[in-house]
C-alpha positions, 0 to 999 in steps of 0.5 A: 252444764247450765242450760238459759231459754231463751225468748223463742220457745224450745231455743237454748243456750248452752254452757259446757258439758254434754247436751241435755237428756231433755228439755221443754220441746222433748228429748235430745239425743247427742248422738243424733247431732253430726257436723253439717257444715263448717265456714270460717266467714271473715271478720264481720262477715255474716254466715246465715240467714238459714233454718231446718223446717223439720230439725233441731240444730245445734249452732256453735263457734269453736274458734273464734267468736261470733254473734248469733242471731236466732228469729222465730220464722214458725208462723204458728208460734205466738212468738212469729218474728221475735229476735234473740241474740248472744255471743257465742264461742268455744263453750257456749252452743245454741240449740236451734228449733225447728222452723227458725232461722239463725246466723252468726257474725264473725266478730273476731279473725279465724272464726269458725261456725260450725252447725250439727243436725241430725239431718241435711234437708234439701236445699228446696227445703231450707229456710233463708233469708237474706242477713241484710235485708231491712225486712228484717230489721237486724242490728248485727253487732258490727255495722252491715250495708243496707241494700235490697235482697234478691226477691227470692231471698227476702223477709217477704218471700219467706213469710209468703212461702210459709203462709204468715203474716207480711211484714217487716219484724218489728219487736225489740232485741232481746238478750239473753 
């Protein structure tokens, strides 16, 4: 297995093979990662942005290919608001640390996005933001509409909920 560290601490891009037994954030038990969601977004559509506050997530695209976006939404992290992107396909998966947002834009027809996690957080506890929020300033691989999200689905609302500094995300995109 080839493991690539990212600009977001504890987020790892994994190439084929089993989940690593240990990494910087501690042991990972592959048996605890259960498929929680499978989605087939239409070409150019985005699945996400979602986050699990307490558990790691394995994000994969077993069919087709997807443009994965990861945003550090941990207010105490030095990398809060940092964005990293990668192309995922049947070979690669992304280990998303707790407290980070993830989303995938389908870049081919028939793309299947799969989310695995040890537990399913309650709807109330899940993190989320609108992927087209101008405050996030995400440059998707395929152009998306610029629009104003509902107040409760905005980046500003998520920052307020987390007790994080308000304002738009300003860092540059970092490819792995």
